[in-house]
C-alpha distance (Angstrom), angle and dihedral (degrees) to the residues before:
residue distance angle dihedral
M1 . . .
K2 3.81 . .
L3 3.80 122.1 .
S4 3.80 130.5 -164.8
I5 3.79 128.1 -179.4
A6 3.82 130.5 -146.1
I7 3.83 120.7 -152.5
P8 3.76 129.9 176.4
D9 3.83 124.2 -107.1
S10 3.83 85.7 -122.8
S11 3.85 89.9 65.3
L12 3.79 91.9 116.6
K13 3.74 96.1 47.0
D14 3.81 95.3 108.0
E15 3.82 92.1 56.6
N16 3.81 121.0 78.5
K17 3.79 102.0 -178.8
H18 3.82 123.1 71.3
E19 3.79 90.4 -135.5
N20 3.81 92.4 55.2
K21 3.82 91.4 46.7
T22 3.80 88.8 52.4
R23 3.79 91.6 50.8
K24 3.78 91.6 49.7
I25 3.81 91.9 52.0
F26 3.82 89.3 50.6
Q27 3.82 90.3 54.9
I28 3.83 89.3 51.9
A29 3.78 90.7 49.1
R30 3.77 92.7 48.9
A31 3.81 92.6 51.9
A32 3.79 89.9 48.8
G33 3.76 90.3 52.1
I34 3.77 96.1 45.1
F35 3.83 93.5 51.1
Q36 3.82 96.6 38.8
I37 3.79 97.6 -117.1
K38 3.83 113.2 -170.2
D39 3.78 100.2 -157.3
I40 3.78 134.5 13.3
I41 3.79 104.6 -155.8
I42 3.83 118.8 -163.5
Y43 3.81 110.1 -155.3
K44 3.78 128.2 -168.5
D45 3.78 116.2 -98.6
G46 3.83 93.1 -152.7
R47 3.74 94.0 -104.0
E48 3.79 131.6 76.2
F49 3.82 116.5 -82.3
E50 3.74 99.4 145.7
N51 3.81 96.9 142.3
D52 3.81 94.2 47.6
S53 3.75 91.0 43.3
K54 3.82 91.4 54.7
L55 3.82 90.8 46.2
L56 3.79 91.3 48.5
S57 3.82 95.9 50.8
T58 3.81 95.1 38.8
I59 3.84 94.9 53.2
L60 3.80 93.7 41.7
R61 3.79 89.7 53.2
Y62 3.81 92.2 44.3
L63 3.81 91.1 52.3
E64 3.81 90.0 49.2
T65 3.79 91.9 53.0
P66 3.85 115.8 93.4
Q67 3.80 109.9 -104.4
H68 3.79 96.6 -125.3
F69 3.81 94.2 69.4
R70 3.80 104.1 26.9
K71 3.85 91.4 105.6
R72 3.83 90.4 55.8
L73 3.82 92.1 56.0
Y74 3.79 103.3 30.0
P75 3.82 118.0 52.9
K76 3.77 118.8 -163.5
S77 3.80 109.1 -66.0
G78 3.75 138.8 170.0
L79 3.77 88.2 -126.1
L80 3.80 89.7 63.9
Q81 3.79 99.7 41.6
F82 3.78 94.9 118.4
V83 3.80 102.7 35.2
G84 3.82 92.9 94.1
A85 3.79 89.2 76.1
L86 3.81 93.0 56.7
S87 3.78 123.9 98.6
P88 3.84 120.8 -124.1
I89 3.80 115.7 -90.6
K90 3.84 88.8 -137.8
M91 3.83 97.8 -150.4
P92 3.79 115.7 164.9
N93 3.78 91.4 -90.4
Q94 3.83 88.9 58.9
T95 3.77 99.1 48.7
G96 3.81 131.4 78.6
T97 3.76 138.0 95.5
S98 3.81 123.3 -65.4
D99 3.84 90.0 -152.4
A100 3.81 108.0 99.5
K101 3.85 91.2 -153.9
Q102 3.81 91.1 59.2
V103 3.81 95.7 54.0
K104 3.84 108.4 110.6
K105 3.77 133.7 -148.7
G106 3.78 109.1 -94.0
D107 3.86 94.1 26.8
I108 3.78 114.6 141.4
R109 3.79 117.0 -139.5
E110 3.77 135.9 170.7
G111 3.76 122.5 -134.9
V112 3.76 149.9 153.6
I113 3.80 127.0 -113.8
F114 3.85 118.3 -117.3
P115 3.79 134.5 173.7
K116 3.78 125.4 -115.2
D117 3.77 127.3 170.7
G118 3.78 91.6 -14.6
K119 3.83 92.7 -53.4
K120 3.80 134.8 99.5
F121 3.81 121.4 -110.8
I122 3.78 132.5 172.6
D123 3.81 126.5 -129.7
I124 3.80 106.3 -141.4
G125 3.77 96.3 164.2
I126 3.79 99.6 -91.7
D127 3.80 132.8 116.4
Y128 3.78 92.9 -105.6
S129 3.80 136.7 74.0
V130 3.78 108.0 -116.3
P131 3.86 116.2 -155.3
Y132 3.84 114.4 -123.5
Y133 3.82 121.3 -156.7
G134 3.83 97.5 168.6
K135 3.79 129.4 113.7
K136 3.80 98.4 -103.1
Q137 3.79 116.4 113.5
I138 3.82 129.2 -125.5
D139 3.82 114.2 -69.3
K140 3.81 92.5 17.7
R141 3.78 124.1 127.9
T142 3.75 121.2 -125.1
I143 3.81 140.6 167.9
I144 3.73 115.4 -127.4
K145 3.79 139.2 -175.5
I146 3.80 122.0 -138.9
K147 3.80 112.1 -116.6
E148 3.81 100.1 168.7
T149 3.82 125.5 16.1
F150 3.79 137.6 -144.5
P151 2.97 130.9 -2.6
N152 3.82 94.7 12.0
F153 3.80 101.6 39.5
T154 3.79 119.0 -171.9
V155 3.77 121.4 176.1
Y156 3.80 138.1 175.5
D157 3.82 134.2 -156.5
I158 3.74 122.2 -103.8
E159 3.83 131.5 -179.8
K160 3.78 122.5 -113.9
N161 3.80 91.7 -119.2
Q162 3.84 88.1 60.7
I163 3.80 91.0 65.7
P164 3.81 106.8 92.7
N165 3.80 95.8 -151.4
F166 3.81 134.3 47.3
W167 3.75 113.1 -67.8
S168 3.82 107.2 169.2
Y169 3.79 139.5 -44.0
N170 3.86 125.6 -91.7
V171 3.79 125.2 -136.2
R172 3.81 123.3 -145.9
H173 3.78 140.1 157.2
G174 3.75 122.4 -118.7
G175 3.78 134.2 -168.3
S176 3.80 124.7 -110.6
L177 3.80 120.3 -29.5
F178 3.81 91.2 -108.7
S179 3.79 93.6 51.1
L180 3.77 91.4 47.7
L181 3.79 93.4 51.1
T182 3.81 94.3 46.4
E183 3.83 93.3 47.0
W184 3.83 94.6 47.3
K185 3.78 109.0 99.3
G186 3.76 100.5 -165.7
P187 3.84 132.3 64.2
K188 3.78 118.6 -58.8
I189 3.85 129.9 -150.3
L190 3.80 114.3 -160.1
T191 3.80 114.7 -162.0
S192 3.80 111.1 -145.3
R193 3.75 136.6 157.5
K194 3.86 88.4 -147.0
S195 3.83 92.9 59.5
K196 3.77 131.1 88.1
K197 3.77 123.5 -92.6
I198 3.82 120.0 -90.7
K199 3.83 119.3 -80.4
D200 3.77 114.3 -149.9
E201 3.77 95.1 -136.3
E202 3.78 92.7 51.5
I203 3.80 97.8 47.9
Q204 3.82 91.1 45.1
K205 3.82 90.0 54.3
I206 3.84 91.8 53.0
L207 3.80 94.4 42.9
S208 3.80 90.9 52.0
S209 3.83 89.9 59.5
K210 3.83 116.6 118.0
E211 3.82 89.5 -147.5
E212 3.79 123.4 87.1
I213 3.80 112.0 -89.2
L214 3.82 122.5 -138.3
I215 3.80 119.8 -150.6
V216 3.80 112.0 -162.1
F217 3.79 128.1 -156.7
G218 3.79 128.0 -165.1
T219 3.75 132.3 -132.8
T220 3.80 129.2 -83.3
D221 3.76 93.2 -101.2
K222 3.79 103.8 25.4
G223 3.77 133.1 46.0
I224 3.77 127.2 -140.9
H225 3.82 93.2 -92.5
E226 3.78 92.9 53.8
M227 3.76 91.9 46.5
L228 3.79 95.6 50.3
D229 3.82 98.9 30.7
K230 3.80 109.3 170.7
K231 3.76 91.9 -6.8
I232 3.78 89.5 76.7
S233 3.85 88.1 79.7
K234 3.77 88.4 65.3
I235 3.78 94.5 56.6
Q236 3.79 116.5 100.1
N237 3.80 135.5 -158.9
F238 3.82 97.4 20.1
K239 3.78 141.7 120.9
A240 3.79 124.4 -155.0
W241 3.75 116.8 -152.4
N242 3.79 140.6 174.7
F243 3.80 104.5 -130.0
F244 3.83 93.1 -174.4
P245 3.83 105.2 43.1
H246 3.79 95.4 162.5
Q247 3.79 101.4 35.3
G248 3.76 116.0 166.2
T249 3.80 95.9 -152.0
E250 3.78 130.3 71.1
T251 3.79 91.5 -119.2
V252 3.79 139.6 11.1
R253 3.77 112.3 -133.9
L254 3.83 118.6 -127.4
E255 3.79 96.0 -110.9
E256 3.82 89.9 47.8
A257 3.81 90.6 48.2
I258 3.80 92.6 50.8
L259 3.82 94.3 48.6
G260 3.83 92.4 42.7
C261 3.78 96.9 46.2
L262 3.76 94.4 46.1
S263 3.79 90.5 47.9
I264 3.81 90.0 54.4
I265 3.76 92.7 47.1
N266 3.79 91.0 47.1
A267 3.83 90.3 52.2
H268 3.83 91.0 51.1
T269 3.77 90.8 48.2
F270 3.81 99.2 51.0
N271 3.83 102.1 26.9
K272 3.78 98.7 61.4
């Protein structure tokens, strides 16, 4: 089962300070890592949130990037001024030994290409310069598999979809909520306070799907029903559920909703 989530570009609207926005994005990234989310899709809310949208995608991508080569890809920027206080997400692409002698044949690592003495090498987070003979250009990221180990490292490129297990999330921008939902081929779960509570048989049917499942979250001031209005009748292959039917607060914040909904879905998936 593969899960992706969709969040609005107005996700940071309820935070005024840059530091608080950064912390909110970190919580979203952590939830995506914990529950092995394939894609985080940022859809347009119908209004202009260009600055927040850029901040949201930039920090999400920064947090997904392995720590050992972040500085190579992300120069100092006002957008990233508070990320230094954040803990690593520690997804599989960010773990692994830094000791070259402990790297094993068949290990998968992620790195960035850099030049040295007129040749190309790849930084995979170890205390050794690994020669790179692939097609990727300088300063480009790539995922590699170890063919030969220390001290005569040889590696070769692989694609993310060749890795059988979760590696890291992807971040991409989508269009409007309606266009995203109509173009998505697999099942869709809409999270809404105005919907009915989850029925076991319905959620089990969706979670048993072989297609990728999209979980959609609303904005800070409008739910899915308000955003779609009458257009919701044109959406196919979806279920809308209230994941917090007896909530004790006036609202559930986006980062809380993501963590809570994914926790519930995870429980239904593995506690059959």
